[in-house]
N, C-alpha and C positions, 0 to 999 in steps of 0.2 A: 182444306186445298194443299197438296204436297208442293214441294219446291219447283218440281218441274213445270206443273201447270201454272203455278204463280209466276215463274220466270217467263213461260210463254205469253201470259196475260200482259206483262210488263213490256215484253217485246212488241207485241200487237199495239199496245198503247202508245209506246214512244214512237213507232215507225208511222202510226196514224197521225200523230201530232206533227211529225217532220213533213209527211205528205200535205197536210193541211196548210202548214205555214208556206210551203213551196208554192201551192195553189193561190194563196192569198198574195204573196209577194208578186207572182206573175200577173195577177189581176190588177194590182195596184200599178205595175209598170204599164199595163195595157191602158188603165185609166189616165195615167200621166201622159201617154203618148197621144191620147184622143183629146185631152183637155188643154194641153199646153203647146202652143205652136213653136215652130223652129224659127223663132225670130230673135233679133237683137233689140234689146231695149235700151233707151238712154234716159235715165231717170234723174229728175231734177234734184240737186243737193241744195238749192238755195230758194227762199220764198220771194225774194225781192227782185231778182233779175233772172233772164232766161231767154230762150228762143220763142219768138212769137209765131203765130200761124203765117204771117205775112213772110218771114224769113224761111219757114217751112216751105212756102209756095215757091220761093226762090230756088231752093235746092230741088225741089221736084221738077221745075222748069229746066234746070240745068242738067240733070241727071235723070232722063226719061227712063233710062234702062233699070232703074232702081225703083223698087216699090217702097215708098215712104208714106207714114201717117204720123198723126200726133194727136194727143188729146189733153184736155184739161177737165177736171171735176170740179162742179160748183154745187154746193147745197142749194136744194130748191123745194119750194112748197108746191106739191103736185095735187090737183084735184081733177074730179071729172067736170063735165059741162054743168053739172048741178051745183058745183062747188063743194061736193062730198070728198073729204080727204080719205087716204087709205086707212085700213083697220089699225087699231092701236098696236104700236109695236114696229110698225112698217115705216122706215124712214126712207127719203128719197135724195138723190143727187141727179144733176144733169151731167151728161158727158158731152163736151164740145168737141167735135171731131170732123173728119171728112169721109169721103167714100171708100178710100183705101183701108179704112179700119176694119171693115168687115172681110176684106180679103185677107189680111195678115192675122186676123184672130177667128178662132172657129166659133161659129153660131149656127145653131139648129132653128131655122125659122119654122113657126107653126102656121102663121098666117101672114100674107103680104110679102113685102120685100124689105130690102135694106136701103140705106142712104146711097144715093146715085150721084153722078157728077153734076147733073143740071140742078139738082136739089141745092147742092153745096154752092154752085156757082151763082144761082139766083138767090140764095138766102131764104129758101122756102121753109116755112114754119111747119115742118113734119118731124115726128118723133118715133122711135122705135122703143118698145116697151118689153119687159118680161112678162111670161105668163102668169106668174105671182102677183105682180102689179095689176095686171089685166083683171084677174079674178077678183082681187080685192076692191077695185074701183067700179068694175062693170059686171062682175059676176059671170064673165064670159071671157073667151080668147077670140071670138069671132066679131071683131070690133074695128075692123080696117074702115076708116073714113071718120070714125067717131072723133069728138073733140076733147082734148086734154088742156087744162090749164096749167101752165108752168110759170110760177111767180105772177099769176093773173094775167099771162099773155096766152092767147089761144094757140094751140098747135093741133094738127091733124094727125092721127095715128096712121102710119104708113106700113107698120110691121110688128109682129109679136114673135119673140124667140123664146125658146125653152131654156129655163134656167137649169144649170148645173146643180143637181140635188144631191150628188154623192156625198157621203159623210165627211171625208177629209176636205174635199173642195169647199163644203159648207163651213167646216170649221176654219177655213183660210179666209172666208169672206169678213166683211167688216159690219154686215148688218143692214147696209143700205141697198134699196132696190135702184138700179140705174136706168135713166131715160137718156137715150142717145139722140142728139139733135145736131144739124149742121152748125159748125162753129160761126159761119156767116149770118145765121138766124138770130144768134144770141145778142140781146141789148145790154150794154154794159150800164149797170146801175151806179157803179163806182168809176169816177172819171180817172182815178189813179190805177185803175185794174187795166193792165196792158194785155190780159190773157195770156201770160207765159205757159208754155207747154209744161204739163207736169211729166209726161213721158213722150219721147219720140221713138217711133219704131220702124224697122226695116228687117230684111232678111238677106242671108248670103246668096250669091248666084254663082253660076259656073265660072264667071269672070271676076267676080269680086268677093273676097273673103273679108273678115271682120277688119283686118288691118288696112286693106285697101279702101274699104268703106269709110273708115276713120279719116284717111287722108283726103278723100273727096269731100267729106263733110267739113273738115277743117278749112278747105280752100274757100268755102261759102261762108261758114259760120264764124270762122277765126276763134276769137277768145271766148265765144259763147259755149262751145262744145265742151271744154273742161268743167263747166258748171253742171254737167250731167255725168252720172256713173253708168258705164255700159255693162250690160248683162247678156251674155250669149246663152239663150236657153237651150240650144241644141247640145252644147257642152254640158249644161246644168242637168240635162235629161240623162245624158250618157254616164255622168257621176252616179246618178240615182240606179240606173240599170246595172251598174257595176256590182252592186251588192249580191244579185242573184248569181252574176257571172263568177264572183269570188267563190260562192258556194259550190257551183258547178265545177269550177277548177279544183277545189279541194276534193270533192267526190271523185273526179277524174283521176287525181294524183294517187288517191288510195286504190282505185281499180288498177291503174297502171303499176303500182308497186304489187300488187297482188298477181298481176299478169307476169311481171318480172320473177317473182318468187316461183310461179308455175313453170316459167322457162328454165330456170335453175333446177327445179325438180326433175323436169324431163330429161335434162342434159345428164344429171346424175344417174337416173334411171338407165338412160342409153350407155353410160360409161360402165355401170355395173353389168348390164346385159353383154357389152362387148368383151369385158374382162372374162366373163363366165364362159363365153363362146371361144374365146382365143386359147383356152387351155387345151393344148394339142391340136389346135387348127391355125392355118395361116390366115391372115387378114382378108385376102381375096376371096377364100372359100367361105369365111364367116359372112362377108358382104353378100356373096352370091347366094348362099343358102338362106340367109335371113333378111332378103331384101323387103319382104312385106312388113316385118317387124321395124326395120329402120325407116321405111317410109312412113309408117304410123308415127313414130317419134319425131320425124322431120315435119310432118303435117301439123302435129300438136304444137311444136315450136313456132311454125310459121303462121298459124292461126293466132297465137299469142301475140307475135310481132305485128300482125296485121291489126289486131284489136288495139295495141298500144298506139300505133300510128292514127287510126281512126279516132280513138278516144281523144288523143292529145290535140288533133284538130279540131274537135268538136268543143272542147272546153278552153283552148287557149284563147287569150284576149289581150288587148293592149290597154294598160291602165290609162285612164284619162286624169290628169292632174294639171290643175291651172298653173299657168306659168309663174305666177308670183309666189308659188310655194316650192319652186325649184331653183336652188342656187345655181349661179352661172359657171362656178369653177369646181368647188368640191362639194359632193353630195353629202359628206359627213361634217359640213360646216354647221355645227350646233348653234352658234351665234347667230346665224342667219335664221334659223327656225324660231329661235327665242324672239328676235326683233319682228319677225313676221306675225307671230301670234300676239305680240303686245301691239302691233300695228293695227291689226284686225279688231282688237278689243277696243282701242282708241277710236277707230272709225265708227263702231257701232255706238260708243258713248257720245261722240260728237254729232251723230245722226248724219253721217256723210256717206252713207251706203246708197243713197237715192231713195226716191218715194217708195213706200212700201205699198205694193199693190197685191192683187189676189194671186198673181203668178209667182211672186217671190215668196209670199207666205205659204202657198200651196207646195212649191218645191221644197221649202224648208220642213213642213209637216210631214210630207211623205218621207224625205230623206231620213228624218228623225225616226220615224215608224219603222222604215225599211232596215235601218241599222240596228234596232231592237229585234226586228224579225230575223235578221241574219244571226244575231247572237242566240236567239232561241232555236234556230234551225241547226246550228252547231252543238248546242247542248243536247237537243233531240237526237241528232245523229251520233253523238258520243254515247247517249244512253241506250240506242238501238244496238250500237256495236257492242257495248258491255253486256247487255242482256243476251245478245246471240252468242258471245263467248261463254257466258255462265251456262247457257242452254247446252252448249257442245260438251261442256265438262260434266253435266248432271246425267 
């Protein structure tokens, strides 16, 4: 194989890798957008104290224009009506929650419905289970009305949801199958257990952003709210989506630089042409006799300028950076960045970043994968450009 063919082969391979990585990144962004709700979660940082369901009900009663929910996870022994446990390797938890949970979190229901207001109000012993757990216990997902035993208490199955089986979402799971029941139906076996919320969830509205929501919650919950760490997943998703936007911005800048060089080339060609025609002729005569040629030069330059404007508007974006990473006075305050990094490490060491749930783990996993993908895309882009330059020289 000669050098030219080998260079063409490398060019095709590097460009193919580049395109494949872009497709995968966009697919991951699509999956994150569908799998993670635009919610604000308040995650408990304490095992001993916190917000109770009764306190959550007070907040919901006071601020009816806010959609609020909360949940607490409890390990559970789950069997079917014959006392048969799930297959080996399947562990179970019950999730104590209310009817708003299924409005704030995305669930694809296969059969039946979700928890409703009356079920929660009346403390009905109904349960929503996954298709995986349904298949393990009943060998079917058509089981609405069947009996489920949770810690030897009978519950009626009201709905079956489809579990998210995508690779990265599964990697973010903790291996437990979850059964959702009304918190009012749960019988405390531990008298000291006050059923503090693991997570309280809401979402921003046109009238309330995260800051104003915090103010409202503080008015009712007081010193209980600081026991929870807030995470705005709308912002978390935007940070992940930035990876592909950074790549598009870099590509766009390369194209803009190329177009600027083309404009400079056309201007030089026009100057040379004008100088040549001005030998023995007046400017007016040159412009009049060579109108077509100058219109072509002007058209080429105009097309390039239009291309620059369009591309810039397509690739421009506003970086999303969490406020805690931005110094209030001097952007070059290196001591601020050092303290922020140390503070984050200490929070992780002290386990004060709040309850780790599938959302936080999934966002973290996808974020790490996409950063690696961005690096791979940049390397593949550089390899493509290098191979193209080599091919032009051979």
